[in-house]
Predicted model as a PDB file, atoms N, CA, C, CB and O in Angstrom, pLDDT in the B-factor column:
MODEL        1                                                                  
ATOM      1  N   UNK A   1       0.838  -1.174   0.000  1.00 86.00           N  
ATOM      2  CA  UNK A   1       0.000   0.000   0.000  1.00 86.00           C  
ATOM      3  C   UNK A   1       0.887   1.243   0.000  1.00 86.00           C  
ATOM      4  CB  UNK A   1      -0.955  -0.005   1.213  1.00 86.00           C  
ATOM      5  O   UNK A   1       2.013   1.228   0.496  1.00 86.00           O  
ATOM      6  N   UNK A   2       0.356   2.295  -0.559  1.00 91.00           N  
ATOM      7  CA  UNK A   2       1.129   3.523  -0.677  1.00 91.00           C  
ATOM      8  C   UNK A   2       0.746   4.512   0.420  1.00 91.00           C  
ATOM      9  CB  UNK A   2       0.922   4.153  -2.057  1.00 91.00           C  
ATOM     10  O   UNK A   2      -0.216   4.315   1.162  1.00 91.00           O  
ATOM     11  N   UNK A   3       1.520   5.564   0.493  1.00 93.00           N  
ATOM     12  CA  UNK A   3       1.271   6.658   1.433  1.00 93.00           C  
ATOM     13  C   UNK A   3      -0.151   7.197   1.270  1.00 93.00           C  
ATOM     14  CB  UNK A   3       2.298   7.790   1.226  1.00 93.00           C  
ATOM     15  O   UNK A   3      -0.862   7.403   2.254  1.00 93.00           O  
ATOM     16  N   UNK A   4      -0.554   7.421   0.033  1.00 95.00           N  
ATOM     17  CA  UNK A   4      -1.885   7.968  -0.256  1.00 95.00           C  
ATOM     18  C   UNK A   4      -2.983   7.013   0.203  1.00 95.00           C  
ATOM     19  CB  UNK A   4      -2.034   8.254  -1.759  1.00 95.00           C  
ATOM     20  O   UNK A   4      -4.008   7.459   0.720  1.00 95.00           O  
ATOM     21  N   UNK A   5      -2.789   5.725   0.025  1.00 96.00           N  
ATOM     22  CA  UNK A   5      -3.776   4.742   0.477  1.00 96.00           C  
ATOM     23  C   UNK A   5      -4.026   4.873   1.984  1.00 96.00           C  
ATOM     24  CB  UNK A   5      -3.304   3.312   0.138  1.00 96.00           C  
ATOM     25  O   UNK A   5      -5.170   4.863   2.439  1.00 96.00           O  
ATOM     26  N   UNK A   6      -2.943   4.995   2.739  1.00 96.00           N  
ATOM     27  CA  UNK A   6      -3.077   5.120   4.190  1.00 96.00           C  
ATOM     28  C   UNK A   6      -3.739   6.439   4.583  1.00 96.00           C  
ATOM     29  CB  UNK A   6      -1.709   5.007   4.857  1.00 96.00           C  
ATOM     30  O   UNK A   6      -4.540   6.483   5.516  1.00 96.00           O  
ATOM     31  N   UNK A   7      -3.404   7.506   3.873  1.00 97.00           N  
ATOM     32  CA  UNK A   7      -4.037   8.803   4.144  1.00 97.00           C  
ATOM     33  C   UNK A   7      -5.538   8.716   3.892  1.00 97.00           C  
ATOM     34  CB  UNK A   7      -3.409   9.917   3.268  1.00 97.00           C  
ATOM     35  O   UNK A   7      -6.335   9.202   4.694  1.00 97.00           O  
ATOM     36  N   UNK A   8      -5.922   8.099   2.781  1.00 97.00           N  
ATOM     37  CA  UNK A   8      -7.350   7.946   2.465  1.00 97.00           C  
ATOM     38  C   UNK A   8      -8.057   7.080   3.497  1.00 97.00           C  
ATOM     39  CB  UNK A   8      -7.528   7.339   1.071  1.00 97.00           C  
ATOM     40  O   UNK A   8      -9.186   7.368   3.895  1.00 97.00           O  
ATOM     41  N   UNK A   9      -7.397   6.039   3.917  1.00 97.00           N  
ATOM     42  CA  UNK A   9      -7.960   5.138   4.918  1.00 97.00           C  
ATOM     43  C   UNK A   9      -8.144   5.880   6.250  1.00 97.00           C  
ATOM     44  CB  UNK A   9      -7.049   3.897   5.107  1.00 97.00           C  
ATOM     45  O   UNK A   9      -9.173   5.736   6.909  1.00 97.00           O  
ATOM     46  N   UNK A  10      -7.145   6.665   6.632  1.00 97.00           N  
ATOM     47  CA  UNK A  10      -7.240   7.456   7.861  1.00 97.00           C  
ATOM     48  C   UNK A  10      -8.390   8.458   7.761  1.00 97.00           C  
ATOM     49  CB  UNK A  10      -5.909   8.191   8.138  1.00 97.00           C  
ATOM     50  O   UNK A  10      -9.108   8.688   8.733  1.00 97.00           O  
ATOM     51  N   UNK A  11      -8.555   9.048   6.579  1.00 98.00           N  
ATOM     52  CA  UNK A  11      -9.644  10.007   6.378  1.00 98.00           C  
ATOM     53  C   UNK A  11     -11.010   9.345   6.568  1.00 98.00           C  
ATOM     54  CB  UNK A  11      -9.553  10.628   4.978  1.00 98.00           C  
ATOM     55  O   UNK A  11     -11.925   9.963   7.114  1.00 98.00           O  
ATOM     56  N   UNK A  12     -11.153   8.114   6.130  1.00 98.00           N  
ATOM     57  CA  UNK A  12     -12.416   7.390   6.327  1.00 98.00           C  
ATOM     58  C   UNK A  12     -12.725   7.232   7.821  1.00 98.00           C  
ATOM     59  CB  UNK A  12     -12.354   6.000   5.644  1.00 98.00           C  
ATOM     60  O   UNK A  12     -13.865   7.412   8.249  1.00 98.00           O  
ATOM     61  N   UNK A  13     -11.711   6.899   8.596  1.00 98.00           N  
ATOM     62  CA  UNK A  13     -11.918   6.771  10.038  1.00 98.00           C  
ATOM     63  C   UNK A  13     -12.233   8.121  10.672  1.00 98.00           C  
ATOM     64  CB  UNK A  13     -10.684   6.157  10.701  1.00 98.00           C  
ATOM     65  O   UNK A  13     -13.052   8.196  11.588  1.00 98.00           O  
ATOM     66  N   UNK A  14     -11.596   9.182  10.197  1.00 98.00           N  
ATOM     67  CA  UNK A  14     -11.871  10.529  10.703  1.00 98.00           C  
ATOM     68  C   UNK A  14     -13.324  10.909  10.431  1.00 98.00           C  
ATOM     69  CB  UNK A  14     -10.915  11.560  10.059  1.00 98.00           C  
ATOM     70  O   UNK A  14     -14.001  11.471  11.292  1.00 98.00           O  
ATOM     71  N   UNK A  15     -13.789  10.601   9.238  1.00 98.00           N  
ATOM     72  CA  UNK A  15     -15.177  10.895   8.873  1.00 98.00           C  
ATOM     73  C   UNK A  15     -16.152  10.106   9.748  1.00 98.00           C  
ATOM     74  CB  UNK A  15     -15.420  10.573   7.388  1.00 98.00           C  
ATOM     75  O   UNK A  15     -17.185  10.634  10.160  1.00 98.00           O  
ATOM     76  N   UNK A  16     -15.824   8.848  10.029  1.00 98.00           N  
ATOM     77  CA  UNK A  16     -16.688   8.044  10.903  1.00 98.00           C  
ATOM     78  C   UNK A  16     -16.747   8.644  12.306  1.00 98.00           C  
ATOM     79  CB  UNK A  16     -16.184   6.587  10.971  1.00 98.00           C  
ATOM     80  O   UNK A  16     -17.811   8.681  12.923  1.00 98.00           O  
ATOM     81  N   UNK A  17     -15.609   9.113  12.808  1.00 98.00           N  
ATOM     82  CA  UNK A  17     -15.579   9.745  14.128  1.00 98.00           C  
ATOM     83  C   UNK A  17     -16.453  11.001  14.138  1.00 98.00           C  
ATOM     84  CB  UNK A  17     -14.128  10.097  14.528  1.00 98.00           C  
ATOM     85  O   UNK A  17     -17.140  11.269  15.124  1.00 98.00           O  
ATOM     86  N   UNK A  18     -16.431  11.765  13.055  1.00 98.00           N  
ATOM     87  CA  UNK A  18     -17.271  12.961  12.960  1.00 98.00           C  
ATOM     88  C   UNK A  18     -18.748  12.599  12.945  1.00 98.00           C  
ATOM     89  CB  UNK A  18     -16.920  13.761  11.709  1.00 98.00           C  
ATOM     90  O   UNK A  18     -19.561  13.280  13.570  1.00 98.00           O  
ATOM     91  N   UNK A  19     -19.099  11.532  12.234  1.00 98.00           N  
ATOM     92  CA  UNK A  19     -20.501  11.082  12.231  1.00 98.00           C  
ATOM     93  C   UNK A  19     -20.941  10.656  13.630  1.00 98.00           C  
ATOM     94  CB  UNK A  19     -20.692   9.913  11.240  1.00 98.00           C  
ATOM     95  O   UNK A  19     -22.060  10.947  14.053  1.00 98.00           O  
ATOM     96  N   UNK A  20     -20.068   9.979  14.328  1.00 98.00           N  
ATOM     97  CA  UNK A  20     -20.389   9.546  15.691  1.00 98.00           C  
ATOM     98  C   UNK A  20     -20.556  10.761  16.597  1.00 98.00           C  
ATOM     99  CB  UNK A  20     -19.289   8.607  16.244  1.00 98.00           C  
ATOM    100  O   UNK A  20     -21.430  10.769  17.464  1.00 98.00           O  
ATOM    101  N   UNK A  21     -19.724  11.792  16.405  1.00 98.00           N  
ATOM    102  CA  UNK A  21     -19.879  13.034  17.173  1.00 98.00           C  
ATOM    103  C   UNK A  21     -21.271  13.625  16.978  1.00 98.00           C  
ATOM    104  CB  UNK A  21     -18.809  14.059  16.761  1.00 98.00           C  
ATOM    105  O   UNK A  21     -21.899  14.079  17.933  1.00 98.00           O  
ATOM    106  N   UNK A  22     -21.747  13.616  15.734  1.00 98.00           N  
ATOM    107  CA  UNK A  22     -23.082  14.135  15.446  1.00 98.00           C  
ATOM    108  C   UNK A  22     -24.159  13.302  16.133  1.00 98.00           C  
ATOM    109  CB  UNK A  22     -23.326  14.165  13.939  1.00 98.00           C  
ATOM    110  O   UNK A  22     -25.118  13.845  16.681  1.00 98.00           O  
ATOM    111  N   UNK A  23     -23.992  11.975  16.100  1.00 97.00           N  
ATOM    112  CA  UNK A  23     -24.957  11.097  16.774  1.00 97.00           C  
ATOM    113  C   UNK A  23     -24.982  11.377  18.278  1.00 97.00           C  
ATOM    114  CB  UNK A  23     -24.612   9.611  16.514  1.00 97.00           C  
ATOM    115  O   UNK A  23     -26.048  11.421  18.892  1.00 97.00           O  
ATOM    116  N   UNK A  24     -23.807  11.565  18.856  1.00 97.00           N  
ATOM    117  CA  UNK A  24     -23.726  11.858  20.290  1.00 97.00           C  
ATOM    118  C   UNK A  24     -24.422  13.174  20.615  1.00 97.00           C  
ATOM    119  CB  UNK A  24     -22.260  11.910  20.748  1.00 97.00           C  
ATOM    120  O   UNK A  24     -25.148  13.267  21.605  1.00 97.00           O  
ATOM    121  N   UNK A  25     -24.206  14.177  19.795  1.00 97.00           N  
ATOM    122  CA  UNK A  25     -24.850  15.477  20.021  1.00 97.00           C  
ATOM    123  C   UNK A  25     -26.372  15.347  19.966  1.00 97.00           C  
ATOM    124  CB  UNK A  25     -24.368  16.508  18.978  1.00 97.00           C  
ATOM    125  O   UNK A  25     -27.082  15.947  20.773  1.00 97.00           O  
ATOM    126  N   UNK A  26     -26.868  14.559  19.007  1.00 96.00           N  
ATOM    127  CA  UNK A  26     -28.312  14.332  18.896  1.00 96.00           C  
ATOM    128  C   UNK A  26     -28.851  13.610  20.128  1.00 96.00           C  
ATOM    129  CB  UNK A  26     -28.632  13.523  17.631  1.00 96.00           C  
ATOM    130  O   UNK A  26     -29.917  13.953  20.640  1.00 96.00           O  
ATOM    131  N   UNK A  27     -28.109  12.609  20.601  1.00 94.00           N  
ATOM    132  CA  UNK A  27     -28.543  11.854  21.785  1.00 94.00           C  
ATOM    133  C   UNK A  27     -28.624  12.754  23.008  1.00 94.00           C  
ATOM    134  CB  UNK A  27     -27.587  10.686  22.060  1.00 94.00           C  
ATOM    135  O   UNK A  27     -29.568  12.666  23.793  1.00 94.00           O  
ATOM    136  N   UNK A  28     -27.641  13.608  23.163  1.00 91.00           N  
ATOM    137  CA  UNK A  28     -27.601  14.478  24.335  1.00 91.00           C  
ATOM    138  C   UNK A  28     -28.775  15.448  24.319  1.00 91.00           C  
ATOM    139  CB  UNK A  28     -26.274  15.250  24.390  1.00 91.00           C  
ATOM    140  O   UNK A  28     -29.331  15.759  25.373  1.00 91.00           O  
ATOM    141  N   UNK A  29     -29.162  15.930  23.135  1.00 93.00           N  
ATOM    142  CA  UNK A  29     -30.315  16.830  23.024  1.00 93.00           C  
ATOM    143  C   UNK A  29     -31.609  16.133  23.446  1.00 93.00           C  
ATOM    144  CB  UNK A  29     -30.446  17.350  21.585  1.00 93.00           C  
ATOM    145  O   UNK A  29     -32.494  16.762  24.026  1.00 93.00           O  
ATOM    146  N   UNK A  30     -31.717  14.836  23.155  1.00 89.00           N  
ATOM    147  CA  UNK A  30     -32.952  14.081  23.426  1.00 89.00           C  
ATOM    148  C   UNK A  30     -32.879  13.321  24.749  1.00 89.00           C  
ATOM    149  CB  UNK A  30     -33.232  13.100  22.286  1.00 89.00           C  
ATOM    150  O   UNK A  30     -33.504  12.269  24.881  1.00 89.00           O  
ATOM    151  N   UNK A  31     -32.148  13.816  25.708  1.00 90.00           N  
ATOM    152  CA  UNK A  31     -31.893  13.105  26.957  1.00 90.00           C  
ATOM    153  C   UNK A  31     -33.076  13.272  27.923  1.00 90.00           C  
ATOM    154  CB  UNK A  31     -30.588  13.615  27.609  1.00 90.00           C  
ATOM    155  O   UNK A  31     -33.054  14.128  28.807  1.00 90.00           O  
ATOM    156  N   UNK A  32     -34.087  12.454  27.741  1.00 89.00           N  
ATOM    157  CA  UNK A  32     -35.226  12.414  28.674  1.00 89.00           C  
ATOM    158  C   UNK A  32     -35.577  10.962  28.946  1.00 89.00           C  
ATOM    159  CB  UNK A  32     -36.465  13.188  28.101  1.00 89.00           C  
ATOM    160  O   UNK A  32     -35.533  10.117  28.052  1.00 89.00           O  
ATOM    161  N   UNK A  33     -35.923  10.691  30.180  1.00 92.00           N  
ATOM    162  CA  UNK A  33     -36.195   9.311  30.577  1.00 92.00           C  
ATOM    163  C   UNK A  33     -37.483   9.264  31.385  1.00 92.00           C  
ATOM    164  CB  UNK A  33     -35.014   8.723  31.395  1.00 92.00           C  
ATOM    165  O   UNK A  33     -37.744  10.132  32.218  1.00 92.00           O  
ATOM    166  N   UNK A  34     -38.278   8.239  31.126  1.00 92.00           N  
ATOM    167  CA  UNK A  34     -39.481   8.036  31.919  1.00 92.00           C  
ATOM    168  C   UNK A  34     -39.315   6.859  32.880  1.00 92.00           C  
ATOM    169  CB  UNK A  34     -40.686   7.807  31.005  1.00 92.00           C  
ATOM    170  O   UNK A  34     -40.040   6.738  33.867  1.00 92.00           O  
ATOM    171  N   UNK A  35     -38.349   5.998  32.572  1.00 95.00           N  
ATOM    172  CA  UNK A  35     -38.116   4.844  33.442  1.00 95.00           C  
ATOM    173  C   UNK A  35     -36.612   4.661  33.653  1.00 95.00           C  
ATOM    174  CB  UNK A  35     -38.747   3.553  32.836  1.00 95.00           C  
ATOM    175  O   UNK A  35     -35.804   5.131  32.853  1.00 95.00           O  
ATOM    176  N   UNK A  36     -36.251   3.981  34.725  1.00 96.00           N  
ATOM    177  CA  UNK A  36     -34.829   3.685  34.940  1.00 96.00           C  
ATOM    178  C   UNK A  36     -34.238   2.827  33.816  1.00 96.00           C  
ATOM    179  CB  UNK A  36     -34.642   2.977  36.279  1.00 96.00           C  
ATOM    180  O   UNK A  36     -33.054   2.944  33.502  1.00 96.00           O  
ATOM    181  N   UNK A  37     -35.049   1.979  33.222  1.00 96.00           N  
ATOM    182  CA  UNK A  37     -34.579   1.149  32.124  1.00 96.00           C  
ATOM    183  C   UNK A  37     -34.191   1.997  30.916  1.00 96.00           C  
ATOM    184  CB  UNK A  37     -35.649   0.137  31.734  1.00 96.00           C  
ATOM    185  O   UNK A  37     -33.193   1.723  30.250  1.00 96.00           O  
ATOM    186  N   UNK A  38     -34.992   3.033  30.637  1.00 95.00           N  
ATOM    187  CA  UNK A  38     -34.673   3.926  29.528  1.00 95.00           C  
ATOM    188  C   UNK A  38     -33.352   4.650  29.776  1.00 95.00           C  
ATOM    189  CB  UNK A  38     -35.804   4.943  29.316  1.00 95.00           C  
ATOM    190  O   UNK A  38     -32.536   4.806  28.867  1.00 95.00           O  
ATOM    191  N   UNK A  39     -33.154   5.086  31.005  1.00 95.00           N  
ATOM    192  CA  UNK A  39     -31.900   5.768  31.340  1.00 95.00           C  
ATOM    193  C   UNK A  39     -30.713   4.814  31.194  1.00 95.00           C  
ATOM    194  CB  UNK A  39     -31.958   6.332  32.776  1.00 95.00           C  
ATOM    195  O   UNK A  39     -29.665   5.189  30.669  1.00 95.00           O  
ATOM    196  N   UNK A  40     -30.887   3.606  31.656  1.00 96.00           N  
ATOM    197  CA  UNK A  40     -29.822   2.614  31.562  1.00 96.00           C  
ATOM    198  C   UNK A  40     -29.487   2.312  30.101  1.00 96.00           C  
ATOM    199  CB  UNK A  40     -30.226   1.326  32.291  1.00 96.00           C  
ATOM    200  O   UNK A  40     -28.317   2.214  29.732  1.00 96.00           O  
ATOM    201  N   UNK A  41     -30.521   2.166  29.281  1.00 95.00           N  
ATOM    202  CA  UNK A  41     -30.324   1.916  27.852  1.00 95.00           C  
ATOM    203  C   UNK A  41     -29.614   3.103  27.200  1.00 95.00           C  
ATOM    204  CB  UNK A  41     -31.680   1.648  27.154  1.00 95.00           C  
ATOM    205  O   UNK A  41     -28.713   2.918  26.381  1.00 95.00           O  
ATOM    206  N   UNK A  42     -30.018   4.312  27.561  1.00 96.00           N  
ATOM    207  CA  UNK A  42     -29.392   5.518  27.034  1.00 96.00           C  
ATOM    208  C   UNK A  42     -27.906   5.543  27.392  1.00 96.00           C  
ATOM    209  CB  UNK A  42     -30.100   6.777  27.577  1.00 96.00           C  
ATOM    210  O   UNK A  42     -27.058   5.816  26.542  1.00 96.00           O  
ATOM    211  N   UNK A  43     -27.604   5.257  28.645  1.00 96.00           N  
ATOM    212  CA  UNK A  43     -26.207   5.297  29.098  1.00 96.00           C  
ATOM    213  C   UNK A  43     -25.355   4.236  28.408  1.00 96.00           C  
ATOM    214  CB  UNK A  43     -26.137   5.105  30.611  1.00 96.00           C  
ATOM    215  O   UNK A  43     -24.211   4.502  28.041  1.00 96.00           O  
ATOM    216  N   UNK A  44     -25.905   3.042  28.230  1.00 97.00           N  
ATOM    217  CA  UNK A  44     -25.166   1.994  27.519  1.00 97.00           C  
ATOM    218  C   UNK A  44     -24.901   2.393  26.073  1.00 97.00           C  
ATOM    219  CB  UNK A  44     -25.938   0.669  27.564  1.00 97.00           C  
ATOM    220  O   UNK A  44     -23.785   2.247  25.574  1.00 97.00           O  
ATOM    221  N   UNK A  45     -25.924   2.892  25.411  1.00 96.00           N  
ATOM    222  CA  UNK A  45     -25.776   3.303  24.015  1.00 96.00           C  
ATOM    223  C   UNK A  45     -24.809   4.462  23.848  1.00 96.00           C  
ATOM    224  CB  UNK A  45     -27.119   3.682  23.443  1.00 96.00           C  
ATOM    225  O   UNK A  45     -24.002   4.483  22.919  1.00 96.00           O  
ATOM    226  N   UNK A  46     -24.897   5.416  24.745  1.00 97.00           N  
ATOM    227  CA  UNK A  46     -24.006   6.566  24.695  1.00 97.00           C  
ATOM    228  C   UNK A  46     -22.565   6.137  24.940  1.00 97.00           C  
ATOM    229  CB  UNK A  46     -24.430   7.621  25.722  1.00 97.00           C  
ATOM    230  O   UNK A  46     -21.658   6.590  24.242  1.00 97.00           O  
ATOM    231  N   UNK A  47     -22.348   5.283  25.908  1.00 98.00           N  
ATOM    232  CA  UNK A  47     -20.992   4.804  26.180  1.00 98.00           C  
ATOM    233  C   UNK A  47     -20.432   4.034  24.997  1.00 98.00           C  
ATOM    234  CB  UNK A  47     -20.978   3.924  27.425  1.00 98.00           C  
ATOM    235  O   UNK A  47     -19.245   4.143  24.689  1.00 98.00           O  
ATOM    236  N   UNK A  48     -21.279   3.255  24.330  1.00 98.00           N  
ATOM    237  CA  UNK A  48     -20.835   2.516  23.159  1.00 98.00           C  
ATOM    238  C   UNK A  48     -20.395   3.489  22.058  1.00 98.00           C  
ATOM    239  CB  UNK A  48     -21.959   1.585  22.647  1.00 98.00           C  
ATOM    240  O   UNK A  48     -19.386   3.254  21.393  1.00 98.00           O  
ATOM    241  N   UNK A  49     -21.148   4.579  21.862  1.00 98.00           N  
ATOM    242  CA  UNK A  49     -20.769   5.566  20.854  1.00 98.00           C  
ATOM    243  C   UNK A  49     -19.442   6.239  21.214  1.00 98.00           C  
ATOM    244  CB  UNK A  49     -21.873   6.622  20.702  1.00 98.00           C  
ATOM    245  O   UNK A  49     -18.600   6.461  20.343  1.00 98.00           O  
ATOM    246  N   UNK A  50     -19.256   6.562  22.496  1.00 98.00           N  
ATOM    247  CA  UNK A  50     -17.977   7.149  22.924  1.00 98.00           C  
ATOM    248  C   UNK A  50     -16.825   6.181  22.657  1.00 98.00           C  
ATOM    249  CB  UNK A  50     -18.024   7.519  24.427  1.00 98.00           C  
ATOM    250  O   UNK A  50     -15.758   6.591  22.200  1.00 98.00           O  
ATOM    251  N   UNK A  51     -17.041   4.909  22.940  1.00 98.00           N  
ATOM    252  CA  UNK A  51     -16.006   3.896  22.682  1.00 98.00           C  
ATOM    253  C   UNK A  51     -15.699   3.783  21.189  1.00 98.00           C  
ATOM    254  CB  UNK A  51     -16.449   2.527  23.230  1.00 98.00           C  
ATOM    255  O   UNK A  51     -14.537   3.688  20.793  1.00 98.00           O  
ATOM    256  N   UNK A  52     -16.741   3.793  20.372  1.00 98.00           N  
ATOM    257  CA  UNK A  52     -16.557   3.704  18.929  1.00 98.00           C  
ATOM    258  C   UNK A  52     -15.786   4.917  18.408  1.00 98.00           C  
ATOM    259  CB  UNK A  52     -17.917   3.591  18.221  1.00 98.00           C  
ATOM    260  O   UNK A  52     -14.896   4.782  17.568  1.00 98.00           O  
ATOM    261  N   UNK A  53     -16.134   6.099  18.914  1.00 98.00           N  
ATOM    262  CA  UNK A  53     -15.434   7.314  18.497  1.00 98.00           C  
ATOM    263  C   UNK A  53     -13.960   7.258  18.876  1.00 98.00           C  
ATOM    264  CB  UNK A  53     -16.088   8.548  19.123  1.00 98.00           C  
ATOM    265  O   UNK A  53     -13.090   7.618  18.083  1.00 98.00           O  
ATOM    266  N   UNK A  54     -13.690   6.803  20.091  1.00 98.00           N  
ATOM    267  CA  UNK A  54     -12.303   6.688  20.548  1.00 98.00           C  
ATOM    268  C   UNK A  54     -11.523   5.724  19.653  1.00 98.00           C  
ATOM    269  CB  UNK A  54     -12.255   6.213  22.017  1.00 98.00           C  
ATOM    270  O   UNK A  54     -10.389   6.014  19.271  1.00 98.00           O  
ATOM    271  N   UNK A  55     -12.119   4.591  19.321  1.00 98.00           N  
ATOM    272  CA  UNK A  55     -11.453   3.613  18.461  1.00 98.00           C  
ATOM    273  C   UNK A  55     -11.205   4.179  17.057  1.00 98.00           C  
ATOM    274  CB  UNK A  55     -12.293   2.330  18.369  1.00 98.00           C  
ATOM    275  O   UNK A  55     -10.142   3.954  16.479  1.00 98.00           O  
ATOM    276  N   UNK A  56     -12.171   4.905  16.515  1.00 98.00           N  
ATOM    277  CA  UNK A  56     -11.991   5.513  15.192  1.00 98.00           C  
ATOM    278  C   UNK A  56     -10.848   6.516  15.208  1.00 98.00           C  
ATOM    279  CB  UNK A  56     -13.287   6.199  14.732  1.00 98.00           C  
ATOM    280  O   UNK A  56     -10.010   6.524  14.306  1.00 98.00           O  
ATOM    281  N   UNK A  57     -10.812   7.357  16.226  1.00 98.00           N  
ATOM    282  CA  UNK A  57      -9.744   8.358  16.318  1.00 98.00           C  
ATOM    283  C   UNK A  57      -8.380   7.695  16.507  1.00 98.00           C  
ATOM    284  CB  UNK A  57     -10.020   9.330  17.476  1.00 98.00           C  
ATOM    285  O   UNK A  57      -7.392   8.115  15.904  1.00 98.00           O  
ATOM    286  N   UNK A  58      -8.331   6.667  17.339  1.00 98.00           N  
ATOM    287  CA  UNK A  58      -7.081   5.962  17.581  1.00 98.00           C  
ATOM    288  C   UNK A  58      -6.570   5.328  16.290  1.00 98.00           C  
ATOM    289  CB  UNK A  58      -7.266   4.893  18.668  1.00 98.00           C  
ATOM    290  O   UNK A  58      -5.391   5.449  15.958  1.00 98.00           O  
ATOM    291  N   UNK A  59      -7.459   4.653  15.566  1.00 98.00           N  
ATOM    292  CA  UNK A  59      -7.083   3.999  14.314  1.00 98.00           C  
ATOM    293  C   UNK A  59      -6.664   5.032  13.269  1.00 98.00           C  
ATOM    294  CB  UNK A  59      -8.247   3.146  13.781  1.00 98.00           C  
ATOM    295  O   UNK A  59      -5.706   4.816  12.527  1.00 98.00           O  
ATOM    296  N   UNK A  60      -7.377   6.142  13.213  1.00 98.00           N  
ATOM    297  CA  UNK A  60      -7.020   7.222  12.296  1.00 98.00           C  
ATOM    298  C   UNK A  60      -5.597   7.694  12.571  1.00 98.00           C  
ATOM    299  CB  UNK A  60      -8.011   8.399  12.423  1.00 98.00           C  
ATOM    300  O   UNK A  60      -4.806   7.856  11.642  1.00 98.00           O  
ATOM    301  N   UNK A  61      -5.269   7.914  13.831  1.00 98.00           N  
ATOM    302  CA  UNK A  61      -3.920   8.358  14.195  1.00 98.00           C  
ATOM    303  C   UNK A  61      -2.869   7.319  13.809  1.00 98.00           C  
ATOM    304  CB  UNK A  61      -3.843   8.645  15.700  1.00 98.00           C  
ATOM    305  O   UNK A  61      -1.808   7.672  13.293  1.00 98.00           O  
ATOM    306  N   UNK A  62      -3.157   6.047  14.057  1.00 97.00           N  
ATOM    307  CA  UNK A  62      -2.213   4.991  13.679  1.00 97.00           C  
ATOM    308  C   UNK A  62      -1.964   4.980  12.172  1.00 97.00           C  
ATOM    309  CB  UNK A  62      -2.736   3.623  14.132  1.00 97.00           C  
ATOM    310  O   UNK A  62      -0.822   4.892  11.720  1.00 97.00           O  
ATOM    311  N   UNK A  63      -3.027   5.071  11.418  1.00 97.00           N  
ATOM    312  CA  UNK A  63      -2.900   5.061   9.964  1.00 97.00           C  
ATOM    313  C   UNK A  63      -2.150   6.287   9.458  1.00 97.00           C  
ATOM    314  CB  UNK A  63      -4.273   4.991   9.316  1.00 97.00           C  
ATOM    315  O   UNK A  63      -1.346   6.184   8.532  1.00 97.00           O  
ATOM    316  N   UNK A  64      -2.406   7.434  10.053  1.00 97.00           N  
ATOM    317  CA  UNK A  64      -1.705   8.649   9.643  1.00 97.00           C  
ATOM    318  C   UNK A  64      -0.213   8.547   9.953  1.00 97.00           C  
ATOM    319  CB  UNK A  64      -2.308   9.877  10.340  1.00 97.00           C  
ATOM    320  O   UNK A  64       0.620   8.981   9.157  1.00 97.00           O  
ATOM    321  N   UNK A  65       0.120   7.980  11.098  1.00 97.00           N  
ATOM    322  CA  UNK A  65       1.535   7.793  11.431  1.00 97.00           C  
ATOM    323  C   UNK A  65       2.188   6.809  10.470  1.00 97.00           C  
ATOM    324  CB  UNK A  65       1.690   7.301  12.881  1.00 97.00           C  
ATOM    325  O   UNK A  65       3.325   7.011  10.043  1.00 97.00           O  
ATOM    326  N   UNK A  66       1.477   5.757  10.137  1.00 97.00           N  
ATOM    327  CA  UNK A  66       2.006   4.771   9.189  1.00 97.00           C  
ATOM    328  C   UNK A  66       2.230   5.423   7.816  1.00 97.00           C  
ATOM    329  CB  UNK A  66       1.036   3.559   9.063  1.00 97.00           C  
ATOM    330  O   UNK A  66       3.238   5.171   7.156  1.00 97.00           O  
ATOM    331  N   UNK A  67       1.277   6.260   7.400  1.00 96.00           N  
ATOM    332  CA  UNK A  67       1.418   6.971   6.130  1.00 96.00           C  
ATOM    333  C   UNK A  67       2.658   7.853   6.155  1.00 96.00           C  
ATOM    334  CB  UNK A  67       0.165   7.818   5.837  1.00 96.00           C  
ATOM    335  O   UNK A  67       3.415   7.897   5.185  1.00 96.00           O  
ATOM    336  N   UNK A  68       2.861   8.542   7.248  1.00 96.00           N  
ATOM    337  CA  UNK A  68       4.026   9.418   7.362  1.00 96.00           C  
ATOM    338  C   UNK A  68       5.328   8.630   7.289  1.00 96.00           C  
ATOM    339  CB  UNK A  68       3.969  10.205   8.664  1.00 96.00           C  
ATOM    340  O   UNK A  68       6.283   9.067   6.648  1.00 96.00           O  
ATOM    341  N   UNK A  69       5.371   7.473   7.941  1.00 95.00           N  
ATOM    342  CA  UNK A  69       6.597   6.673   7.885  1.00 95.00           C  
ATOM    343  C   UNK A  69       6.852   6.130   6.485  1.00 95.00           C  
ATOM    344  CB  UNK A  69       6.521   5.521   8.879  1.00 95.00           C  
ATOM    345  O   UNK A  69       8.003   6.018   6.065  1.00 95.00           O  
ATOM    346  N   UNK A  70       5.794   5.792   5.764  1.00 94.00           N  
ATOM    347  CA  UNK A  70       5.945   5.340   4.379  1.00 94.00           C  
ATOM    348  C   UNK A  70       6.447   6.494   3.505  1.00 94.00           C  
ATOM    349  CB  UNK A  70       4.598   4.787   3.830  1.00 94.00           C  
ATOM    350  O   UNK A  70       7.323   6.309   2.661  1.00 94.00           O  
ATOM    351  N   UNK A  71       5.889   7.662   3.716  1.00 92.00           N  
ATOM    352  CA  UNK A  71       6.286   8.837   2.926  1.00 92.00           C  
ATOM    353  C   UNK A  71       7.756   9.171   3.163  1.00 92.00           C  
ATOM    354  CB  UNK A  71       5.400  10.056   3.278  1.00 92.00           C  
ATOM    355  O   UNK A  71       8.484   9.494   2.225  1.00 92.00           O  
ATOM    356  N   UNK A  72       8.184   9.094   4.410  1.00 93.00           N  
ATOM    357  CA  UNK A  72       9.577   9.374   4.733  1.00 93.00           C  
ATOM    358  C   UNK A  72      10.518   8.338   4.119  1.00 93.00           C  
ATOM    359  CB  UNK A  72       9.765   9.417   6.243  1.00 93.00           C  
ATOM    360  O   UNK A  72      11.646   8.660   3.745  1.00 93.00           O  
ATOM    361  N   UNK A  73      10.048   7.092   4.018  1.00 91.00           N  
ATOM    362  CA  UNK A  73      10.879   6.024   3.455  1.00 91.00           C  
ATOM    363  C   UNK A  73      11.000   6.107   1.936  1.00 91.00           C  
ATOM    364  CB  UNK A  73      10.312   4.677   3.840  1.00 91.00           C  
ATOM    365  O   UNK A  73      11.937   5.557   1.357  1.00 91.00           O  
ATOM    366  N   UNK A  74      10.066   6.786   1.293  1.00 83.00           N  
ATOM    367  CA  UNK A  74      10.074   6.871  -0.183  1.00 83.00           C  
ATOM    368  C   UNK A  74      11.133   7.812  -0.684  1.00 83.00           C  
ATOM    369  CB  UNK A  74       8.721   7.320  -0.702  1.00 83.00           C  
ATOM    370  O   UNK A  74      11.273   7.997  -1.893  1.00 83.00           O  
TER     371      UNK A  74                                                      
ENDMDL                                                                          
END                                                                             
């Protein structure tokens, strides 16, 4: 794979992280609960989105670093 391939791949992960940010913002706006079960479900779902965002950002950074090392080696 080339430097550009890794940059494009990192960009895809960055875009996914941005989409997750939007989902999180929407969830926070709609934060109302009528039962403890709803609150628990909300918290689980929100935590899962935070975890997914963290993983996307981490992978994006790894790919960008890999791209940079390939570029330097060329």
